C-alpha positions in Angstrom: -0.1 -0.3 0.3 1.2 3.3 -1.4 2.4 5.7 2.1 0.7 9.5 2.4 2.8 12.2 3.4 1.3 14.9 5.7 2.6 18.3 5.9 1.1 21.0 9.3 1.7 24.7 8.7 0.0 27.0 11.2 0.1 30.3 12.2 0.9 32.1 15.4 -3.2 34.0 16.4 -4.3 31.8 13.7 -6.6 29.7 15.1 -7.2 27.4 11.9 -4.3 25.0 11.2 -3.9 23.2 7.3 -2.6 20.1 6.6 -1.2 19.4 3.8 -1.6 15.0 2.1 0.8 14.7 -0.9 -2.3 12.1 -2.5 -5.4 12.6 -3.3 -8.1 10.9 -0.5 -10.7 10.7 -3.9 -12.8 12.8 -2.1 -15.6 14.5 -4.5 -16.8 17.9 -2.6 -15.5 19.6 0.5 -17.3 19.6 3.7 -16.8 21.6 6.9 -17.8 19.5 10.2 -18.6 21.8 13.4 -18.9 18.7 15.9 -18.5 14.9 16.0 -21.5 14.0 15.2 -21.7 15.8 12.4 -19.0 13.2 11.0 -20.4 10.2 10.9 -19.7 9.5 7.6 -16.6 10.9 8.0 -14.1 8.1 10.8 -10.9 10.4 10.6 -12.7 13.6 10.9 -14.7 11.6 14.5 -10.9 10.7 15.2 -9.7 14.1 15.5 -13.1 15.7 17.5 -11.6 13.2 20.1 -8.1 16.0 20.7 -9.9 18.7 22.6 -8.9 21.5 21.2 -11.0 20.8 18.3 -13.4 23.6 17.1 -14.5 22.1 13.5 -13.3 20.4 10.8 -12.5 20.9 6.9 -12.2 17.9 4.6 -10.7 18.3 1.1 -9.3 16.4 -1.2 -5.7 16.9 -0.8 -5.9 18.4 2.5 -7.2 18.7 6.1 -7.9 22.8 7.4 -8.9 22.2 11.9 -9.8 25.2 13.7 -9.1 25.0 17.9 -10.6 26.8 20.7 -9.0 29.4 22.0 -7.1 26.8 24.6 -3.6 26.7 23.3 -1.6 27.8 20.2 -0.8 25.3 17.9 2.5 25.2 17.5 1.9 22.9 20.6 0.0 20.5 18.7 0.6 21.3 15.2 3.4 18.1 15.9 1.4 15.8 17.4 -1.9 16.6 15.1 -0.1 15.9 12.0 1.4 12.4 12.9 -1.5 11.1 14.2 -3.7 12.7 10.6 -0.4 10.5 8.8 -1.1 7.5 10.8 -4.5 7.5 10.6 -4.3 7.6 6.4 -1.8 4.8 6.4 -3.4 2.3 8.6 -5.8 2.5 5.7 -9.2 2.7 7.7 -11.9 4.2 6.2 -11.4 7.8 5.4 -15.2 8.4 4.2 -18.1 6.4 3.8 -18.9 5.1 0.4 -22.4 8.1 -0.2 -19.9 10.7 0.4 -17.1 10.5 -1.3 -19.8 9.4 -4.5 -22.5 12.1 -3.7 -22.7 14.4 -6.2 -24.0 18.2 -5.8 -25.5 20.4 -8.3 -23.7 23.1 -8.4 -25.7 26.8 -9.5 -24.3 30.4 -9.7 -27.1 33.1 -9.9 -26.4 37.0 -10.4 -27.4 39.5 -8.6 -27.1 43.1 -9.1 -25.4 45.8 -6.6 -24.9 49.4 -5.9 -22.3 50.0 -7.6 -23.1 49.5 -11.3 -19.4 48.2 -12.1 -19.7 45.3 -9.9 -22.0 41.8 -10.1 -22.0 39.2 -7.2 -22.7 35.6 -8.7 -24.0 33.4 -5.3 -23.2 29.8 -5.4 -24.7 26.8 -3.1 -21.8 26.1 -2.1 -19.1 27.2 0.1 -16.2 28.8 -1.5 -13.4 29.8 1.0 -13.4 30.5 4.2 -11.3 33.9 4.3 -12.2 37.2 2.4 -9.8 37.1 -1.0 -9.6 40.3 -3.1 -7.7 40.2 -6.5 -6.8 44.2 -7.7 -5.3 42.4 -10.8 -4.3 38.3 -12.4 -1.0 38.6 -10.4 -2.5 39.2 -6.9 -4.8 35.5 -8.6 -1.6 33.4 -8.6 -2.8 30.0 -7.9 -5.7 30.3 -7.8 -6.9 29.3 -10.7 -11.0 29.8 -11.3 -9.8 33.3 -10.3 -7.6 34.1 -13.2 -10.2 32.3 -16.1 -12.0 35.3 -14.8 -9.1 37.5 -15.3 -8.6 36.1 -18.8 -12.1 37.8 -19.5 -11.5 40.7 -21.4 -14.3 42.7 -19.3 -13.3 41.7 -15.6 -11.0 44.4 -13.7 -11.4 43.2 -10.5 -12.5 39.9 -8.0 -13.5 39.4 -4.9 -13.9 36.2 -3.0 -16.7 35.6 -0.2 -18.1 32.2 1.9 -20.1 31.4 -1.0 -19.6 34.6 -3.9 -17.7 36.1 -6.1 -18.2 40.3 -6.6 -16.9 40.9 -9.7 -15.8 44.6 -10.9 -15.8 45.2 -15.1 -14.5 48.0 -17.5 -16.5 49.9 -19.4 -15.7 48.3 -22.4 -19.0 46.2 -22.1 -22.5 46.3 -20.2 -23.1 43.6 -17.5 -26.7 42.0 -20.1 -24.4 40.3 -22.9 -21.8 38.9 -20.4 -23.5 37.5 -17.1 -24.2 33.7 -18.9 -20.7 33.7 -19.7 -19.6 34.5 -16.3 -22.0 31.7 -14.8 -21.3 29.4 -17.1 -17.3 29.9 -16.5 -17.8 30.0 -12.7 -20.3 26.7 -13.1 -18.1 25.0 -14.5 -14.8 25.6 -12.8 -16.3 24.6 -9.5 -17.7 21.5 -11.1 -13.3 21.1 -12.4 -12.6 21.4 -8.8 -10.6 24.9 -9.5 -10.2 27.4 -7.5 -10.6 30.9 -5.8 -7.6 30.8 -3.9 -4.3 29.8 -3.3 -4.3 26.9 -0.6 -0.1 27.7 0.2 -1.0 31.4 0.5 -4.5 30.9 2.3 -2.2 28.6 5.0 0.3 31.1 4.9 -1.7 34.2 5.8 -0.4 36.4 9.0 -2.1 37.3 11.3 -1.1 39.8 13.6 -0.5 39.7 17.4 -2.1 42.7 18.2 -3.5 44.7 21.9 -6.9 46.3 21.0 -8.0 49.3 22.9 -11.4 48.8 24.6 -12.8 51.3 22.0 -11.4 49.3 18.8 -12.6 46.1 20.0 -16.4 47.2 20.3 -15.8 49.7 16.5 -15.3 45.8 15.5 -18.1 44.0 16.7 -20.4 46.9 15.8 -18.9 46.7 12.6 -19.0 42.6 12.2 -22.8 42.3 13.5 -24.6 45.6 12.9 -23.1 46.7 9.8 -21.1 43.7 7.6 -24.4 41.6 6.7 -25.8 44.9 4.6 -22.4 45.1 3.3 -22.5 41.8 2.3 -25.4 41.3 1.5 -24.9 44.3 -1.8 -21.9 42.1 -3.0 -19.3 43.9 -0.9 -16.8 44.0 2.7 -16.0 46.3 5.0 -13.3 45.7 7.6 -11.4 47.6 10.8 -8.0 49.1 9.8 -7.3 51.7 12.8 -8.7 54.0 15.5 -7.0 57.3 15.8 -7.9 59.1 19.3 -6.7 62.7 18.7 -9.6 63.2 16.3 -12.3 60.0 16.8 -11.2 59.0 13.2 -12.2 54.9 12.1 -10.6 54.0 9.1 -12.4 51.2 7.7 -10.9 49.2 4.2 -13.8 48.5 1.7 -13.7 45.8 -0.6 -15.8 44.5 -3.6 -18.9 46.1 -4.3 -18.6 48.8 -1.4 -14.5 49.8 -3.6 -15.3 52.0 -5.9 -19.2 52.7 -5.4 -20.6 55.7 -5.9 -23.1 55.5 -3.4 -20.1 54.2 -0.7 -19.3 58.2 0.9 -22.7 58.5 1.6 -23.0 55.0 2.7 -19.7 55.8 4.7 -21.6 58.8 6.2 -25.1 58.9 6.7 -25.1 54.9 7.6 -21.8 53.4 8.7 -20.5 57.2 11.1 -23.6 57.8 12.6 -24.6 54.8 13.7 -20.9 54.4 15.3 -21.2 57.8 16.3 -24.9 56.8 18.0 -23.3 53.7 19.3 -20.4 55.6 20.8 -20.7 59.3 21.5 -17.4 61.2 22.4 -15.6 57.9 21.0 -15.8 58.8 17.6 -16.8 61.6 15.2 -16.0 60.2 12.0 -15.3 57.4 9.7 -13.4 56.9 6.6 -12.2 54.7 3.9 -8.7 54.7 3.2 -9.4 53.2 0.1 -11.8 54.8 -1.4 
């Protein structure tokens, strides 16, 4: 029997570790498991949930991502978990049950307009990525095969990928109506062929800075995540906290996807986000500024 080799990778502060497998497992589609009961069809995942620090497990054809609870750092256990996965695979036991490997999932993608006329949101019926990815050009998308194919379309200017959708910014050389079907078909066919919208190696090497946040910054991030982000995501965009300047009581944010360059983003920023933060944090926030638009 041919043996497996597993390589574990993690970064300080990042709750997700990546375990790359040198041979495919024969799995037809990726799936995330949130508890041991959810993993009835995947014995290898059930075994991992016996580890007390495991919060979730994502099983892919040639990698496993494990999210930990915040009770330890990966550096304390990365070697042991890598060995455990490798040993299990080399025992030749069942990795996933046959109904899991053979199940076919019909992939669908539909287009949805956004407040930004240059951006169209393409929503899939499956999870695409764990983290957000923004590609300003084809060089940024190195290693993300499906994103590169999108950039090969002459009208594609930028690509933003979130959990289950892709927001595409176009050049003004064409209208959306003649090209929507072309983009949908490209995405569907690419997803069927397991082409990716992210680079696994680069994703696993995402740096997480160990920054100590002030109480005000924590409150700002909480408000953005709870009240602002869901509405922004529904419009095909993303907003993330960048910094807080206490002296001027200014919140700096980063806009991505449909929010970046949107004609109405300034109005939304001032009349919506800024007013909400001022109301919820009186005397602490006076201005909200988008550092990229």
